[in-house]
C-alpha positions in Angstrom: -80.1 -137.8 -99.4 -80.2 -136.3 -103.1 -78.8 -137.7 -106.3 -79.0 -136.3 -109.9 -78.0 -138.3 -113.0 -77.1 -136.7 -116.2 -77.3 -137.7 -119.5 -77.2 -137.2 -123.2 -73.9 -136.2 -124.0 -71.9 -137.4 -126.6 -69.6 -136.5 -129.7 -71.2 -134.2 -132.2 -70.1 -131.6 -135.5 -69.7 -128.4 -135.4 -73.5 -127.3 -136.0 -75.2 -129.7 -134.2 -77.6 -130.7 -131.9 -77.3 -132.2 -128.2 -80.0 -132.8 -125.3 -78.5 -133.2 -122.1 -81.1 -134.5 -119.1 -80.9 -134.3 -115.5 -83.2 -136.7 -113.0 -83.3 -135.4 -109.5 -84.4 -138.1 -107.4 -84.8 -139.1 -103.8 -85.5 -136.6 -100.8 -86.1 -134.1 -103.3 -89.1 -132.3 -101.3 -88.5 -128.5 -101.3 -86.5 -128.6 -104.3 -86.1 -125.1 -106.1 -83.5 -123.9 -109.0 -82.0 -126.3 -111.4 -79.0 -125.6 -113.6 -76.6 -126.3 -116.4 -72.9 -125.5 -115.2 -70.1 -126.8 -117.7 -66.2 -126.8 -117.2 -64.0 -126.9 -119.9 -60.3 -128.5 -120.3 -58.4 -125.9 -117.8 -61.0 -123.3 -117.1 -63.5 -122.8 -114.3 -66.8 -123.7 -114.0 -69.4 -121.8 -115.5 -73.3 -121.3 -115.3 -74.6 -121.8 -118.8 -78.3 -122.1 -117.7 -81.0 -122.1 -114.9 -84.5 -122.2 -114.3 -86.0 -121.9 -111.5 -89.8 -124.0 -109.9 -91.4 -121.3 -111.6 -89.8 -121.3 -115.1 -88.0 -118.1 -115.5 -84.8 -118.9 -116.7 -81.6 -117.5 -117.1 -78.3 -117.9 -119.9 -74.6 -116.9 -120.2 -74.3 -114.8 -122.9 -72.3 -117.1 -124.6 -75.5 -119.5 -125.4 -77.9 -117.3 -125.5 -80.2 -118.3 -128.9 -78.8 -121.3 -128.9 -79.7 -123.2 -125.4 -82.7 -123.7 -124.2 -83.2 -125.1 -120.6 -86.1 -126.7 -119.4 -88.2 -128.8 -116.9 -90.4 -131.0 -116.0 -91.9 -130.2 -112.2 -93.6 -133.9 -112.0 -90.4 -135.6 -113.1 -87.6 -133.5 -111.4 -86.2 -133.9 -114.5 -84.1 -130.5 -116.0 -83.2 -130.7 -119.8 -80.6 -128.3 -122.0 -81.2 -128.4 -125.8 -78.0 -127.5 -127.2 -77.9 -126.4 -130.9 -75.5 -124.5 -133.2 -72.8 -126.1 -131.3 -69.0 -124.9 -131.5 -66.2 -126.2 -130.5 -65.5 -124.0 -128.0 -68.6 -125.5 -126.0 -67.1 -128.3 -125.2 -66.9 -129.2 -121.8 -68.4 -131.5 -119.4 -71.5 -130.7 -118.4 -72.7 -130.7 -114.8 -76.1 -130.0 -113.6 -76.6 -128.7 -110.2 -80.3 -128.0 -107.9 -80.8 -126.2 -104.5 -83.3 -128.8 -102.3 -84.3 -126.9 -98.8 -80.9 -124.4 -98.8 -78.5 -127.4 -99.9 -77.0 -127.2 -103.0 -76.3 -130.5 -104.9 -73.9 -131.7 -108.2 -74.4 -134.3 -110.5 -71.5 -136.5 -111.9 -70.9 -134.7 -114.9 -71.8 -136.0 -118.5 -69.0 -134.8 -121.5 -69.7 -133.2 -124.7 -67.2 -132.8 -127.3 -68.1 -131.0 -130.7 -65.3 -131.7 -133.3 -64.5 -128.8 -135.9 
């Protein structure tokens, strides 16, 4: 079994910054891509950013230039540095990973950006 635990969410003002962390544990041999998704009330869950085990990254157009995803393979942890936050970034942020072809999700952490 694989567990993902997110942390770092909270309340921040427009223009502020937050860093999210997601630590993977359990039977994670063969862990591959790690990613962040988000879901705002009434909206579908969407991909924010992803990073492969070799470090290749991908971003949603809405966060390019503001968010940075990174991972520490030794710690099996993925980070999301979020700068210049906007009210439309308000959502529950979920961590996702794939381990030996099976997808796992964290429980999410709430990010609220006040205007």
